[in-house]
C-alpha positions in Angstrom: 128.5 -74.5 54.5 132.1 -74.7 53.4 131.3 -76.8 50.4 132.0 -74.6 47.3 129.5 -76.3 45.0 126.7 -75.2 47.3 128.2 -71.8 48.4 129.8 -70.1 45.4 132.1 -67.7 47.3 133.7 -66.3 44.2 130.5 -65.2 42.5 129.8 -61.4 42.4 126.0 -61.9 42.0 123.6 -61.1 44.7 122.6 -63.6 47.4 120.8 -66.7 46.4 118.1 -68.1 48.7 120.4 -70.7 50.0 123.1 -68.2 50.7 120.7 -65.9 52.5 119.3 -68.7 54.6 122.7 -70.0 55.5 123.8 -66.5 56.5 120.8 -66.1 58.8 121.5 -69.5 60.4 125.2 -68.6 60.9 124.3 -65.3 62.4 122.0 -66.9 64.9 124.6 -69.5 65.8 127.1 -66.7 66.5 124.6 -64.8 68.7 123.9 -68.0 70.6 127.6 -68.7 71.1 128.0 -65.2 72.5 125.0 -65.7 74.8 126.7 -68.8 76.2 129.8 -66.7 76.9 127.8 -64.2 79.0 126.6 -61.7 76.4 123.1 -61.9 77.7 121.7 -58.4 77.2 121.7 -56.7 73.8 119.6 -53.5 73.8 118.6 -52.1 70.5 117.5 -48.4 70.1 116.0 -46.8 67.0 115.0 -48.3 63.7 117.2 -49.8 61.1 116.7 -48.0 57.8 115.6 -49.7 54.7 118.3 -50.4 52.0 116.7 -47.9 49.7 116.8 -45.2 52.5 120.4 -45.8 53.5 122.5 -48.3 51.6 125.5 -48.0 54.0 125.5 -48.5 57.7 128.4 -46.6 59.4 129.2 -48.4 62.7 131.4 -46.9 65.4 133.3 -47.2 67.6 135.1 -50.4 66.5 136.8 -51.7 69.6 137.0 -55.5 69.6 136.7 -58.9 67.9 133.5 -59.1 69.9 132.0 -56.6 67.4 130.9 -59.7 65.5 128.0 -59.8 67.9 126.4 -56.4 67.0 127.2 -57.2 63.4 125.1 -60.3 63.6 122.4 -58.6 65.6 121.8 -56.1 62.8 121.3 -58.9 60.3 124.9 -59.6 59.1 124.8 -57.2 56.1 127.6 -57.1 53.5 130.8 -55.9 55.2 133.9 -54.0 54.2 137.0 -55.7 55.8 140.6 -56.6 55.3 141.4 -59.5 53.0 143.4 -61.4 55.6 140.1 -62.2 57.4 139.3 -64.6 54.6 142.3 -66.8 55.5 140.9 -67.7 58.9 139.7 -71.3 58.8 135.9 -71.7 58.7 135.3 -68.0 59.6 136.6 -66.9 56.2 134.0 -69.1 54.5 131.3 -67.8 56.7 132.4 -64.2 56.0 132.0 -64.9 52.3 128.3 -65.5 52.9 127.9 -61.7 53.4 129.4 -60.9 50.0 132.1 -58.7 51.6 134.2 -56.0 49.9 137.8 -56.8 50.7 140.8 -54.6 51.1 144.4 -55.8 50.9 146.4 -53.4 52.9 149.6 -54.6 51.3 148.6 -53.6 47.8 148.6 -49.9 46.9 145.7 -50.2 44.4 143.5 -52.3 46.7 142.0 -49.4 48.6 141.0 -47.5 45.5 139.5 -50.6 43.8 137.6 -51.4 47.0 136.3 -47.8 47.2 135.1 -48.1 43.6 133.4 -51.4 44.3 131.8 -49.9 47.4 130.4 -47.0 45.4 129.0 -49.3 42.7 127.4 -51.6 45.3 125.9 -48.8 47.3 124.3 -47.3 44.2 122.7 -50.7 43.4 121.4 -51.0 46.9 120.1 -47.4 47.0 118.3 -47.8 43.6 116.6 -51.1 44.8 118.3 -53.1 42.1 117.5 -56.8 42.1 119.1 -59.9 40.6 117.2 -63.1 40.3 114.4 -61.5 42.4 116.6 -60.9 45.4 117.5 -57.4 46.6 121.1 -56.3 47.2 121.9 -56.3 51.0 123.0 -53.2 52.8 126.7 -52.6 53.4 128.2 -52.2 56.9 131.5 -50.5 57.5 133.6 -49.6 60.5 135.0 -46.2 59.2 137.7 -45.9 61.8 139.6 -48.8 60.2 141.0 -50.1 63.5 140.1 -51.0 67.0 140.1 -48.3 69.7 139.1 -48.3 73.4 136.0 -46.2 72.7 137.3 -43.2 74.7 137.1 -41.1 71.5 136.4 -41.3 67.8 139.4 -41.1 65.5 139.2 -39.9 61.9 136.8 -41.8 59.6 138.1 -43.1 56.3 136.3 -41.4 53.4 135.5 -44.6 51.4 132.0 -45.0 52.8 131.2 -41.4 52.0 132.6 -41.2 48.4 129.3 -42.7 47.1 127.6 -39.4 48.0 124.6 -41.4 49.2 122.7 -41.2 52.6 124.2 -43.3 55.4 122.8 -44.5 58.7 125.1 -44.0 61.7 125.0 -47.0 64.2 126.5 -46.3 67.6 127.9 -49.2 69.8 128.1 -49.0 73.6 129.4 -51.6 76.1 128.0 -50.2 79.4 129.9 -52.5 81.7 131.7 -51.8 85.0 135.0 -53.2 83.7 136.2 -53.0 80.2 137.2 -56.5 79.2 136.2 -55.9 75.5 138.6 -53.3 74.1 141.4 -54.7 72.0 144.0 -52.0 71.1 147.4 -52.0 69.6 149.2 -51.7 72.9 146.5 -53.4 74.8 145.9 -56.8 76.3 146.4 -60.0 74.4 143.2 -61.4 72.7 143.3 -64.7 74.5 143.5 -62.9 77.9 140.6 -60.6 76.8 138.6 -63.6 75.8 139.2 -65.4 79.1 138.4 -62.3 81.2 135.2 -61.7 79.2 134.0 -65.3 79.7 134.7 -65.0 83.4 132.1 -62.2 83.7 128.6 -63.1 84.8 127.1 -60.8 82.2 128.4 -58.5 79.5 126.0 -55.8 78.2 125.8 -54.3 74.7 123.8 -51.4 73.3 123.1 -50.8 69.6 121.6 -47.4 68.7 120.4 -46.7 65.1 120.6 -42.9 64.5 118.4 -41.1 61.9 119.6 -41.4 58.3 122.1 -38.7 57.5 121.5 -37.2 54.1 124.5 -35.3 52.7 124.2 -31.7 51.4 125.8 -30.4 48.3 129.0 -29.4 50.1 129.4 -32.9 51.6 128.7 -34.6 48.3 131.6 -32.7 46.8 134.0 -33.4 49.8 134.0 -36.9 51.2 136.2 -35.9 54.1 133.8 -33.1 55.1 131.0 -35.6 54.9 132.9 -38.1 57.1 133.8 -35.4 59.7 130.2 -34.3 60.0 128.9 -37.8 60.5 131.6 -38.5 63.0 130.5 -35.3 64.9 126.9 -36.6 65.0 128.0 -40.0 66.4 130.3 -38.4 68.9 127.5 -36.2 70.3 125.3 -39.3 70.6 128.1 -41.3 72.4 129.1 -38.2 74.4 132.8 -38.7 73.7 135.3 -36.4 72.0 136.8 -36.7 68.5 140.5 -36.8 67.5 142.2 -36.3 64.2 144.4 -39.4 64.4 144.2 -41.9 61.5 144.6 -45.7 61.6 147.9 -45.4 59.7 149.3 -43.2 62.5 149.1 -46.0 65.1 152.5 -47.5 64.3 154.1 -44.2 64.9 152.3 -43.6 68.2 153.1 -46.8 70.1 156.1 -47.7 72.2 157.2 -50.6 69.9 155.8 -49.4 66.6 158.3 -48.7 63.8 157.7 -45.9 61.4 158.4 -45.9 57.7 160.6 -43.1 56.3 159.3 -43.8 52.8 155.7 -43.2 53.9 156.8 -39.9 55.4 158.3 -38.8 52.1 155.2 -40.0 50.2 153.1 -37.7 52.3 155.5 -34.8 51.6 155.2 -35.6 47.9 151.5 -35.5 48.1 151.8 -32.0 49.5 154.2 -31.0 46.7 156.5 -29.9 49.3 160.0 -28.8 48.2 161.4 -29.1 51.7 161.8 -25.4 52.0 159.9 -22.4 53.4 160.9 -19.5 51.2 163.2 -19.4 48.3 166.4 -19.0 50.4 165.7 -22.2 52.5 167.3 -24.7 50.1 169.5 -26.5 52.7 169.3 -27.7 56.3 171.8 -25.0 57.3 169.5 -22.3 55.8 166.6 -23.9 57.6 168.4 -23.8 60.9 169.6 -20.2 60.5 165.9 -19.3 59.9 164.6 -21.2 62.8 167.0 -20.1 65.5 166.3 -16.4 64.7 162.6 -16.9 64.4 159.8 -16.6 67.1 159.8 -20.4 67.4 163.2 -20.4 69.2 161.5 -18.8 72.3 159.1 -21.8 72.4 161.8 -24.4 72.0 160.7 -24.9 68.4 157.4 -26.5 69.6 154.4 -25.7 67.4 150.7 -26.7 67.4 149.0 -28.0 64.3 147.6 -24.5 63.4 151.1 -23.0 63.8 152.6 -25.8 61.7 150.0 -25.2 59.0 150.6 -21.5 59.0 154.4 -22.0 59.0 154.2 -24.2 55.8 151.4 -22.1 54.2 149.1 -25.1 53.6 145.3 -25.2 54.0 144.1 -26.7 57.3 142.0 -29.4 55.8 144.9 -31.2 54.1 144.8 -34.8 55.3 148.4 -35.4 54.3 149.5 -32.4 56.4 147.6 -33.7 59.4 149.2 -37.1 59.0 152.7 -35.5 58.8 151.9 -33.7 62.0 150.6 -36.9 63.7 153.8 -38.8 62.7 156.0 -36.2 64.3 153.7 -35.9 67.4 154.9 -39.2 68.8 154.7 -37.8 72.4 151.0 -37.1 71.8 151.2 -33.6 73.2 149.5 -31.8 70.3 152.8 -30.2 69.5 155.8 -31.1 67.4 159.4 -30.1 67.3 160.3 -28.2 64.1 163.9 -29.4 64.4 162.8 -33.0 64.4 160.6 -32.4 61.3 163.4 -30.7 59.3 166.0 -33.3 60.3 163.6 -36.0 59.0 163.0 -34.0 55.8 166.8 -33.8 55.0 167.8 -37.2 56.4 168.2 -38.6 52.8 170.2 -35.7 51.6 173.2 -35.9 53.9 175.6 -38.7 55.0 175.6 -39.7 58.6 178.6 -37.6 59.8 177.2 -34.4 58.3 173.7 -35.3 59.6 175.2 -35.8 63.0 176.8 -32.4 62.9 173.5 -30.7 62.3 171.9 -32.8 65.1 174.5 -31.5 67.5 174.0 -27.9 66.3 170.2 -28.0 66.5 169.7 -30.0 69.7 172.8 -29.4 71.9 172.3 -26.6 74.4 174.9 -27.2 77.0 178.3 -28.8 76.6 177.1 -30.7 73.5 175.0 -33.0 75.6 171.8 -34.6 74.4 168.9 -35.6 76.6 167.1 -38.9 76.0 164.1 -37.2 74.5 166.2 -35.3 72.0 168.1 -38.5 71.1 164.8 -40.2 70.3 163.7 -37.3 68.2 166.9 -37.6 66.1 167.0 -41.3 65.4 163.4 -42.4 65.5 162.1 -41.7 62.0 165.3 -41.3 59.9 166.5 -44.7 61.1 163.1 -46.3 61.3 163.4 -47.2 65.0 160.7 -47.7 67.6 160.7 -45.5 70.7 161.7 -48.5 72.7 164.7 -49.3 70.4 165.8 -45.6 70.5 165.7 -45.6 74.2 167.8 -48.8 74.4 170.4 -47.2 72.2 170.5 -44.2 74.5 170.8 -46.4 77.5 173.8 -48.2 76.0 175.3 -44.8 75.3 177.2 -46.2 72.3 178.9 -44.2 69.6 176.3 -43.6 67.0 176.2 -43.1 63.2 178.6 -44.5 60.7 179.7 -43.1 57.3 179.1 -46.6 55.9 176.0 -47.7 57.7 172.6 -46.0 57.3 170.8 -48.2 59.9 172.4 -48.4 63.4 173.5 -51.8 64.6 174.6 -53.0 68.0 177.6 -54.7 66.4 178.9 -51.5 64.6 181.7 -49.5 66.2 180.4 -46.1 65.2 183.1 -43.7 64.0 181.8 -40.5 65.4 180.5 -40.1 69.0 177.2 -38.5 69.9 177.6 -37.3 73.4 174.6 -38.1 75.5 173.5 -37.0 78.9 172.0 -39.1 81.7 168.6 -37.5 82.1 165.3 -39.0 83.2 163.0 -39.8 80.4 160.0 -37.5 80.6 156.5 -38.8 81.1 154.7 -39.1 77.7 151.1 -39.4 76.8 151.8 -42.2 74.3 150.2 -44.2 73.2 147.2 -41.9 72.5 144.2 -42.2 74.7 142.3 -44.3 72.1 145.0 -46.9 71.9 145.5 -47.5 75.7 144.5 -50.3 77.9 141.4 -49.8 80.0 140.4 -51.1 83.4 142.6 -54.2 83.1 146.1 -52.9 83.4 147.2 -49.4 84.6 149.4 -47.6 82.1 
């Protein structure tokens, strides 16, 4: 099957008879291999829609590399996936049999081109277009864009809903006593998951096809609204909550994940934010004077998303605003510290000594001492450190910030001290519920 003369992996045309037959054979082989590993019971509910009824299958939740099993059980349709999957020996060639739509996460234009191709392909499927007498296959997509532990549904990417065509939601359940399937960012290593799964006598899977969801006029004009409504239908079926985290937020919400300051500023630029609230707030000093005399000071400057949106005067459905909030909510408490937000906004404008002075003013409450939590808030995003690295810096209690260096280093003798206080690190909720280990290790 890997011989290119027989399987033209670069061709954009629809499946040939040989390709379709090969795909069916490979799908059955994958199902048989899972059966040998203990995946004995696969229960299917509902009816899979015809391609002309629903050209796109929206599958959720995506939780593991074992999701190849339900993918094969539903006929191995065309799939939307990351380009790096094609580099896997043998599996990459097999994936090409499905005529995938690939996304390169390292290229800025890749997502938009993939969304455009998805829209074109979906219209061909929906209209029953044929080439060489063969019908275009349906397209399957995991709209969450990452693996979660199935405790909740995170935000769906809008790509599958930009075509303005009907979709069929497909819900996955793994109704087992112990969860040896979920593979999350801060979770168990894949080899360990594989070994623990094989050690089980039986692993169960349920696949439920929901009725075709036909968008109304409002949903056709707003792909994000369409995605949210489909997610709500699937969440009710799965009886789990939803959450407004995005796959891009995961690196900011894990213990060892490093955020990117440039991405933060890109989001601000999308919001056309001038780093000010009111005409007089043109500097960090003005921002601080406003905050400390505002109603937020009584709440230790902690605000919810609705309060944050009202404070900045942006509409609630702004995805970029939600992402900014998620980036700052690294403690996963549904609240952010406005002082941390504004320090990150002005971090490029001031040199380290001046930046440090503002940090001391805004966070020091008694004898210019900083708690560990406040220290992490100050250094995490502006210096692109993980929470673990920021805590290590705090533990070493070194002098911080240099007028020459932008990024802290363990070898730098920092010129100006930041006085820290020995205080127990408070218990956090990170990583978020959907990224945690389940049943294998206690967090």
